[in-house]
One Martini backbone bead per residue (centre of mass of N, CA, C, O) as a GRO file, in nm:
protein
  140
    1MET     BB    1   0.244   1.750   5.803
    2LEU     BB    2   0.372   2.027   5.753
    3THR     BB    3   0.650   1.960   5.872
    4ILE     BB    4   0.726   1.743   5.668
    5ILE     BB    5   0.719   1.925   5.419
    6ILE     BB    6   0.927   2.133   5.513
    7VAL     BB    7   1.160   1.936   5.553
    8PHE     BB    8   1.163   1.824   5.268
    9LEU     BB    9   1.207   2.095   5.114
   10SER     BB   10   1.470   2.175   5.258
   11ALA     BB   11   1.635   1.923   5.185
   12ILE     BB   12   1.606   1.947   4.878
   13SER     BB   13   1.720   2.234   4.846
   14ILE     BB   14   1.997   2.178   4.963
   15SER     BB   15   2.071   1.952   4.766
   16VAL     BB   16   2.039   2.113   4.500
   17ILE     BB   17   2.236   2.340   4.563
   18ALA     BB   18   2.484   2.163   4.618
   19ALA     BB   19   2.483   2.029   4.341
   20GLY     BB   20   2.520   2.284   4.173
   21TYR     BB   21   2.788   2.375   4.300
   22SER     BB   22   2.941   2.113   4.247
   23ILE     BB   23   2.915   2.107   3.939
   24ALA     BB   24   3.040   2.385   3.890
   25GLY     BB   25   3.312   2.315   4.030
   26LEU     BB   26   3.391   2.071   3.854
   27THR     BB   27   3.397   2.238   3.588
   28ALA     BB   28   3.627   2.421   3.691
   29LEU     BB   29   3.839   2.194   3.743
   30PHE     BB   30   3.720   2.039   3.461
   31ALA     BB   31   3.715   2.217   3.170
   32GLY     BB   32   3.756   1.991   2.936
   33ALA     BB   33   3.467   1.837   3.059
   34VAL     BB   34   3.166   1.952   3.094
   35VAL     BB   35   2.942   1.751   3.012
   36PRO     BB   36   3.044   1.497   3.166
   37ILE     BB   37   3.040   1.635   3.445
   38ILE     BB   38   2.741   1.694   3.457
   39ALA     BB   39   2.645   1.403   3.427
   40MET     BB   40   2.807   1.277   3.659
   41GLY     BB   41   2.720   1.468   3.888
   42SER     BB   42   2.419   1.409   3.872
   43ALA     BB   43   2.434   1.103   3.919
   44LEU     BB   44   2.582   1.117   4.193
   45GLU     BB   45   2.368   1.281   4.347
   46VAL     BB   46   2.135   1.088   4.309
   47GLY     BB   47   2.280   0.838   4.424
   48LYS     BB   48   2.321   0.953   4.705
   49LEU     BB   49   2.023   0.988   4.778
   50VAL     BB   50   1.934   0.697   4.732
   51ALA     BB   51   2.134   0.557   4.924
   52ALA     BB   52   2.055   0.710   5.182
   53SER     BB   53   1.757   0.629   5.175
   54TRP     BB   54   1.796   0.323   5.174
   55LEU     BB   55   1.951   0.308   5.437
   56TYR     BB   56   1.731   0.427   5.616
   57ASN     BB   57   1.504   0.210   5.541
   58ASN     BB   58   1.726  -0.065   5.576
   59TRP     BB   59   1.902  -0.082   5.840
   60ARG     BB   60   1.702  -0.296   6.015
   61ASN     BB   61   1.722  -0.508   5.804
   62LYS     BB   62   1.798  -0.850   5.821
   63LEU     BB   63   1.814  -0.927   5.501
   64VAL     BB   64   2.044  -0.730   5.482
   65PRO     BB   65   2.352  -0.716   5.415
   66LYS     BB   66   2.635  -0.573   5.553
   67THR     BB   67   2.794  -0.520   5.291
   68ILE     BB   68   2.589  -0.328   5.163
   69LYS     BB   69   2.589  -0.120   5.387
   70LEU     BB   70   2.890  -0.062   5.378
   71TYR     BB   71   2.915   0.023   5.085
   72LEU     BB   72   2.700   0.254   5.087
   73THR     BB   73   2.834   0.417   5.307
   74PHE     BB   74   3.100   0.461   5.158
   75ALA     BB   75   2.974   0.592   4.904
   76VAL     BB   76   2.847   0.835   5.046
   77ILE     BB   77   3.110   0.950   5.158
   78VAL     BB   78   3.251   0.990   4.887
   79LEU     BB   79   3.026   1.175   4.768
   80ILE     BB   80   3.062   1.395   4.977
   81PHE     BB   81   3.354   1.465   4.893
   82ILE     BB   82   3.286   1.541   4.602
   83THR     BB   83   3.096   1.769   4.674
   84SER     BB   84   3.305   1.932   4.833
   85MET     BB   85   3.502   1.971   4.600
   86GLY     BB   86   3.304   2.125   4.418
   87ILE     BB   87   3.251   2.359   4.613
   88PHE     BB   88   3.545   2.446   4.630
   89GLY     BB   89   3.573   2.512   4.328
   90PHE     BB   90   3.358   2.730   4.322
   91LEU     BB   91   3.484   2.917   4.541
   92SER     BB   92   3.761   2.950   4.407
   93LYS     BB   93   3.662   3.079   4.145
   94ALA     BB   94   3.525   3.321   4.277
   95HIS     BB   95   3.782   3.431   4.402
   96LEU     BB   96   3.953   3.459   4.142
   97ASP     BB   97   3.753   3.648   3.994
   98GLN     BB   98   3.791   3.877   4.206
   99VAL     BB   99   4.113   3.907   4.204
  100GLN     BB  100   4.210   3.927   3.906
  101PRO     BB  101   4.126   4.218   3.817
  102THR     BB  102   4.313   4.364   4.013
  103SER     BB  103   4.585   4.257   3.907
  104SER     BB  104   4.542   4.348   3.610
  105ASN     BB  105   4.513   4.649   3.681
  106ASN     BB  106   4.795   4.687   3.799
  107ILE     BB  107   4.945   4.618   3.539
  108LYS     BB  108   4.817   4.840   3.364
  109ILE     BB  109   4.913   5.078   3.536
  110GLU     BB  110   5.215   5.026   3.505
  111LEU     BB  111   5.223   5.050   3.195
  112ILE     BB  112   5.114   5.340   3.180
  113ASP     BB  113   5.333   5.469   3.355
  114ASN     BB  114   5.568   5.392   3.167
  115GLN     BB  115   5.461   5.544   2.919
  116ILE     BB  116   5.460   5.823   3.047
  117LYS     BB  117   5.763   5.835   3.110
  118GLN     BB  118   5.856   5.802   2.817
  119GLN     BB  119   5.709   6.054   2.706
  120ASN     BB  120   5.849   6.255   2.891
  121LEU     BB  121   6.134   6.201   2.788
  122ILE     BB  122   6.075   6.280   2.499
  123LEU     BB  123   5.988   6.572   2.560
  124ILE     BB  124   6.248   6.660   2.697
  125ASP     BB  125   6.425   6.604   2.457
  126CYS     BB  126   6.280   6.791   2.260
  127PHE     BB  127   6.302   7.054   2.430
  128GLY     BB  128   6.603   7.045   2.461
  129ILE     BB  129   6.666   7.062   2.159
  130LYS     BB  130   6.506   7.319   2.104
  131LYS     BB  131   6.665   7.499   2.296
  132MET     BB  132   6.932   7.458   2.160
  133THR     BB  133   6.849   7.572   1.882
  134ASN     BB  134   6.762   7.846   1.991
  135LEU     BB  135   7.038   7.920   2.105
  136LYS     BB  136   7.191   7.900   1.839
  137MET     BB  137   7.021   8.113   1.688
  138MET     BB  138   7.086   8.345   1.885
  139THR     BB  139   7.399   8.331   1.849
  140ILE     BB  140   7.386   8.387   1.527
   0.00000   0.00000   0.00000
């Protein structure tokens, strides 16, 4: 009995975590409609679990038409792909969030280097002109 509970809890935890990542990833992919994506993603994940459970419990039932089994099997497979797409979106966003600050820092460093070069040129020009005026004053 303990083994059944442990298997059940681990399966539910994996499913809930995958659903959370999937929904977060789908909201990252479709950022224009966050609330509808959360509602739709939640319903699809619950529907996937219910359909898979129903198929498991009724697969050998002779009274259930094969078309319903075929449809639900196809629906579960499509929902698995949607979950995978959402997880991919989540991981892609995490990767881009990690890489983006580095690239923006490089751009900022280049801008600051260019500003330093421009200020150095201005200082050289100022000191050059100042030396010229000092030389002119000395010669007068």
